[in-house]
C-alpha positions in Angstrom: -50.1 61.5 -80.1 -46.9 59.5 -80.1 -43.7 61.8 -79.5 -40.5 61.5 -81.4 -38.1 63.0 -78.6 -35.3 61.1 -79.4 -33.4 64.3 -80.1 -34.0 65.4 -76.5 -30.9 64.3 -75.0 -29.7 64.3 -71.3 -27.2 66.7 -72.4 -29.5 69.4 -73.9 -32.0 69.1 -70.7 -28.6 69.8 -68.3 -28.2 72.8 -70.7 -31.9 74.1 -70.3 -31.4 73.9 -66.5 -28.2 75.7 -66.5 -30.3 78.2 -68.6 -32.7 78.5 -66.0 -30.2 78.5 -63.2 -31.0 75.5 -61.6 -27.5 74.3 -60.9 -25.6 71.7 -59.3 -28.0 68.6 -60.4 -28.2 65.5 -62.3 -30.6 64.8 -64.4 -32.7 61.1 -64.0 -35.0 61.4 -66.3 -38.0 63.2 -68.6 -40.9 62.9 -69.7 -42.5 64.5 -73.1 -45.6 65.0 -74.4 -47.4 67.5 -76.6 -47.7 71.1 -75.1 -50.9 72.3 -77.7 -53.7 70.6 -79.9 -52.9 69.0 -83.1 -53.4 71.7 -85.4 -53.0 74.6 -83.1 -49.5 75.8 -83.9 -48.6 75.9 -88.1 -45.3 77.6 -87.3 -44.0 75.8 -84.6 -44.0 72.5 -82.7 -44.9 72.7 -78.7 -43.6 70.0 -76.3 -44.6 70.3 -72.6 -40.9 68.3 -70.9 -41.1 67.2 -67.4 -37.2 67.1 -66.2 -36.4 65.1 -63.3 -32.8 65.8 -61.6 -31.5 65.2 -58.4 -29.8 68.5 -56.6 -28.6 68.5 -53.1 -29.3 64.9 -52.3 -33.3 65.3 -53.3 -35.0 64.3 -56.3 -37.1 67.3 -57.8 -39.0 67.9 -61.0 -38.8 71.1 -63.3 -41.8 71.7 -66.2 -40.4 73.7 -69.2 -42.0 74.3 -72.7 -40.1 73.8 -75.6 -41.2 75.9 -79.1 -39.3 74.1 -81.7 -38.8 75.1 -85.5 -41.0 72.9 -87.5 -39.6 69.7 -88.9 -41.6 69.5 -92.0 -39.3 70.9 -95.1 -41.8 73.6 -96.3 -42.8 74.6 -93.1 -39.0 75.2 -92.0 -37.9 76.4 -95.0 -40.6 79.3 -94.7 -40.0 80.3 -91.1 -36.1 80.2 -92.0 -36.2 82.2 -94.9 -38.5 85.0 -93.6 -36.4 84.7 -90.1 -39.4 83.6 -88.2 -37.5 82.1 -85.2 -34.4 84.7 -85.0 -37.5 87.5 -85.1 -38.9 85.6 -81.8 -35.4 84.7 -80.2 -34.7 88.3 -80.3 -37.6 89.7 -79.0 -37.3 87.3 -75.9 -33.7 87.2 -75.4 -33.0 90.8 -75.8 -36.0 93.1 -76.0 -38.4 92.0 -73.6 -35.6 92.1 -71.1 -34.7 95.4 -71.7 -38.6 96.6 -71.3 -39.0 94.7 -68.2 -35.8 96.2 -66.7 -37.1 99.5 -67.6 -40.5 99.3 -65.9 -38.8 97.9 -62.9 -36.6 101.0 -62.7 -40.1 103.0 -62.4 -41.3 100.4 -59.8 -43.7 98.5 -62.0 -42.4 94.7 -61.7 -45.3 93.6 -64.3 -44.8 90.5 -66.5 -45.5 91.2 -69.6 -44.8 87.6 -71.2 -43.9 83.9 -70.1 -40.1 84.1 -69.2 -37.9 82.3 -71.6 -34.9 80.7 -69.9 -32.7 79.2 -72.9 -32.6 79.6 -76.4 -30.4 77.4 -78.9 -30.2 76.1 -82.4 -28.5 72.7 -81.1 -29.8 70.2 -82.0 -32.9 72.3 -83.4 -33.7 75.9 -83.3 -35.4 76.4 -80.0 -37.0 78.8 -77.3 -37.6 77.2 -73.9 -40.0 78.7 -71.4 -41.4 78.6 -68.0 -44.5 76.4 -67.9 -47.2 79.0 -67.0 -49.7 76.6 -66.4 -48.0 75.9 -63.5 -48.6 78.9 -61.7 -52.4 79.3 -62.9 -52.8 80.7 -66.1 -55.2 79.2 -68.9 -56.7 79.7 -72.4 -59.8 81.1 -72.8 -62.5 79.6 -75.5 -61.3 81.7 -78.4 -65.1 80.9 -79.8 -66.8 82.9 -77.3 -64.6 86.4 -77.2 -63.4 88.4 -74.2 -65.2 90.0 -72.4 -64.8 93.9 -70.7 -62.4 92.9 -68.0 -60.2 90.5 -70.0 -60.0 93.1 -73.1 -58.8 96.1 -70.4 -56.2 93.9 -68.9 -54.6 93.0 -72.2 -55.0 96.4 -73.2 -52.8 97.5 -70.2 -50.2 95.2 -70.8 -49.9 96.2 -74.7 -49.7 99.9 -73.5 -46.7 98.9 -71.2 -45.0 96.8 -73.8 -45.6 99.6 -76.8 -44.2 102.5 -74.1 -41.4 100.1 -73.1 -40.4 99.7 -76.5 -40.5 103.0 -77.6 -38.1 104.2 -75.1 -35.8 100.9 -75.7 -35.6 102.2 -79.4 -34.8 105.7 -78.3 -32.1 104.5 -76.2 -30.8 101.8 -78.5 -32.4 101.3 -82.0 -30.3 98.4 -83.1 -31.9 96.3 -80.5 -34.7 96.3 -82.5 -33.2 95.7 -85.6 -34.7 92.1 -85.8 -38.1 93.3 -85.9 -38.0 96.5 -88.4 -39.6 94.6 -91.2 -42.8 92.8 -90.6 -43.7 89.5 -92.2 -46.2 91.0 -94.3 -43.6 92.9 -97.0 -42.9 94.2 -100.1 -39.6 93.1 -100.1 -39.2 90.5 -103.2 -36.9 88.2 -101.2 -39.7 87.4 -98.9 -43.1 86.9 -100.4 -44.1 83.5 -99.0 -46.5 85.0 -96.7 -47.8 87.3 -99.6 -48.7 83.7 -101.1 -50.6 82.4 -98.1 -52.2 86.1 -97.7 -53.7 85.6 -101.3 -54.5 81.9 -100.7 -56.5 82.8 -97.4 -58.6 85.4 -99.7 -59.3 82.9 -102.3 -60.4 80.7 -99.7 -62.8 82.7 -98.1 -64.0 83.6 -101.5 -64.9 79.7 -102.0 -66.8 79.6 -98.3 -69.1 82.4 -99.2 -69.7 80.8 -102.6 -70.5 77.4 -100.7 -72.9 79.0 -98.3 -76.6 78.4 -99.4 -78.0 81.4 -97.7 -79.1 83.5 -100.9 -78.2 86.7 -98.6 -74.8 86.2 -99.3 -75.2 86.3 -103.0 -75.5 90.1 -102.8 -71.7 90.3 -101.4 -70.1 87.4 -103.6 -69.1 90.0 -106.5 -67.4 91.9 -104.0 -65.9 89.3 -102.1 -64.8 87.8 -105.0 -62.1 90.8 -105.9 -60.6 90.2 -102.5 -57.8 88.0 -103.7 -56.6 91.2 -105.9 -56.9 94.0 -103.5 -56.1 92.5 -99.8 -51.9 92.6 -100.8 -51.5 96.0 -101.6 -53.5 97.2 -99.1 -51.9 94.9 -96.1 -48.7 96.0 -97.5 -49.7 99.6 -96.7 -50.7 98.5 -93.3 -46.8 97.2 -92.3 -45.3 100.5 -94.2 -44.0 102.1 -91.6 -44.0 105.8 -91.4 -40.8 107.1 -88.9 -42.5 110.6 -88.9 -45.2 108.9 -86.2 -45.1 107.2 -82.9 -43.4 103.3 -83.5 -43.7 100.5 -80.9 -43.1 97.0 -80.8 -46.5 95.2 -82.3 -46.9 91.7 -81.0 -48.4 91.5 -84.4 -50.6 88.7 -83.3 -52.8 89.6 -80.4 -56.0 87.1 -80.3 -57.2 84.9 -77.4 -54.7 81.8 -78.4 -51.7 83.9 -77.9 -53.4 84.8 -74.2 -53.1 82.7 -71.1 -55.1 84.4 -68.1 -55.1 84.0 -64.6 -57.6 83.7 -62.0 -57.3 84.5 -58.1 -60.4 82.0 -57.6 -62.7 80.6 -60.7 -64.3 84.3 -61.1 -61.8 87.1 -59.9 -59.4 88.1 -62.9 -55.9 88.4 -61.9 -53.3 88.8 -64.7 -52.6 88.0 -68.2 -49.4 87.3 -70.3 -49.1 87.4 -73.9 -46.9 84.6 -75.9 -45.5 84.1 -79.7 -43.6 86.7 -81.0 -43.2 85.1 -84.4 -44.8 87.8 -86.3 -43.6 90.7 -84.2 -43.0 94.2 -86.0 -41.9 97.6 -84.8 -44.5 100.0 -86.6 -47.6 101.8 -85.9 -49.5 100.9 -82.1 -52.6 101.1 -84.6 -51.7 97.4 -85.8 -52.1 95.9 -82.3 -55.0 97.7 -81.5 -56.9 96.9 -84.9 -56.2 92.9 -84.6 -56.8 92.5 -80.8 -60.0 94.6 -80.5 -61.4 93.1 -83.6 -60.2 89.6 -83.5 -60.7 88.5 -79.7 -63.4 91.3 -78.3 -67.0 90.1 -78.1 -68.9 91.9 -80.4 -71.3 93.6 -78.4 -68.9 94.6 -76.2 -66.1 96.0 -78.7 -69.2 98.3 -80.3 -70.3 99.5 -76.8 -66.9 100.3 -75.6 -64.4 100.8 -78.5 -63.9 104.6 -77.4 -63.8 103.7 -74.5 -60.8 101.0 -75.1 -58.5 103.5 -77.1 -58.9 105.9 -74.2 -57.7 103.5 -71.9 -54.7 102.3 -74.0 -53.9 105.7 -74.3 -54.3 106.7 -70.7 -51.9 103.6 -69.6 -49.4 104.2 -72.5 -48.9 108.2 -71.8 -48.6 107.8 -68.2 -45.8 104.8 -68.6 -44.2 107.0 -71.2 -44.2 110.1 -68.9 -42.6 107.7 -66.0 -40.2 106.2 -68.5 -39.2 109.9 -68.9 -39.3 109.4 -72.9 -37.9 112.4 -74.4 -40.0 112.1 -77.7 -43.3 113.5 -78.9 -46.1 111.4 -76.8 -48.8 110.8 -78.9 -52.1 112.9 -78.0 -55.4 110.4 -78.0 -56.5 111.9 -81.7 -52.9 110.4 -82.6 -53.7 107.3 -81.5 -57.3 107.7 -83.2 -55.8 108.5 -86.4 -53.2 105.5 -86.4 -55.9 103.3 -86.0 -57.9 104.4 -88.3 -55.0 104.6 -91.1 -54.0 101.3 -90.1 -57.7 99.8 -90.0 -57.9 98.1 -93.5 -57.9 94.4 -91.6 -60.7 95.5 -89.5 -62.8 98.2 -91.6 -62.4 97.3 -95.0 -64.9 94.3 -95.2 -67.6 96.1 -93.0 -67.4 99.5 -95.2 -67.3 97.1 -98.3 -70.1 94.7 -97.6 -72.4 96.5 -95.5 -72.5 93.8 -92.6 -70.9 94.1 -89.6 -68.6 91.5 -89.2 -65.0 92.6 -88.8 -63.7 89.1 -88.0 -64.1 88.1 -91.7 -60.8 90.1 -92.0 -59.3 88.0 -89.7 -59.5 85.4 -92.1 -58.3 87.4 -95.2 -55.9 89.7 -93.9 -55.2 86.9 -90.8 -51.5 86.6 -89.8 -50.7 84.0 -91.9 -49.8 81.0 -89.9 -52.7 81.2 -87.8 -55.4 81.7 -90.5 -54.9 78.6 -92.2 -55.9 75.9 -89.9 -58.5 78.0 -88.1 -60.3 78.9 -91.0 -63.3 76.4 -89.7 -63.3 78.5 -86.3 -63.9 81.9 -88.0 -66.3 81.0 -90.3 -68.6 80.1 -87.4 -67.7 83.4 -86.4 -69.0 85.1 -89.4 -72.0 83.3 -89.6 -72.8 83.6 -85.7 -72.7 87.8 -86.1 -74.0 87.6 -89.2 -77.2 86.0 -88.0 -77.4 88.9 -85.2 
């Protein structure tokens, strides 16, 4: 696919390299290509840029990932109106570095997300990242789902992200101001995402109506009511209760926003989380519900669901204590209560219809941007799990 990269100038590339502390250089060339497949990113445009430069008489290369606000008018206006890019920039520029510094202070050098080396609004609003593919990180097949080892590794990173954010909020709550309101909100000035929310529910109705299997007719009358109920129930999930333990939720933790690294072809080494456009400060149940019910293999989740919550809680509380968090550290029961309280998008459809397919809820309550172009993949999930 041809890339119109005329706006990627030598001046911009020099600013990007300076942001990565690669000084005393001269840019001599660059190559631009799409960093993702067409349709994989509704809420941004992703480019991989290979920058050639001379430094100390030697020619070198540096590869960066550029995440740019969509060029389409409708998409761009929605992103701007809902502060999607400012939200993500604040997370990468202000919040994650604070969390990383806190973790390093207790001897934990863990990296939660790819390093963001530069942000700018000139000539376009964008974030620039290290290319973690060069360090061996890779995507996994979202159609298969995560296994036990992969799931626990993601939960470990989530627990440390959540613990660090709770301490940051305690020390300097203003840092988290950009993520205090979720993209799913009752705010009358930010209803764009709710429109998509309802459209997703209507699309699910159409899809189920199109299936020839007569067994689905038994649930159609319930499915048809979803567009009228999902918004209110979804907004309840994103209504923060300041009396309980709250954290920075990634709010879109699923396989397409995770990259894993292996020491060899079989030994899992690390995982990094990316894409914080929907980040939200609220109940940890939001991330736990979405991740466990949207990315984990069905049989793994059913067998290990309690173990997963306990594992997350163990890492969370250990990290909070090491960081000397002075608030009330949540008990295991507290976490279970939050998972239940915010569990509409993981349990509602299962209980309503009587079939075990929590993945369908990610179609209905999906975090809007990803849901729209991944509908076909979710339909495949639904049919596969219902066939069991």
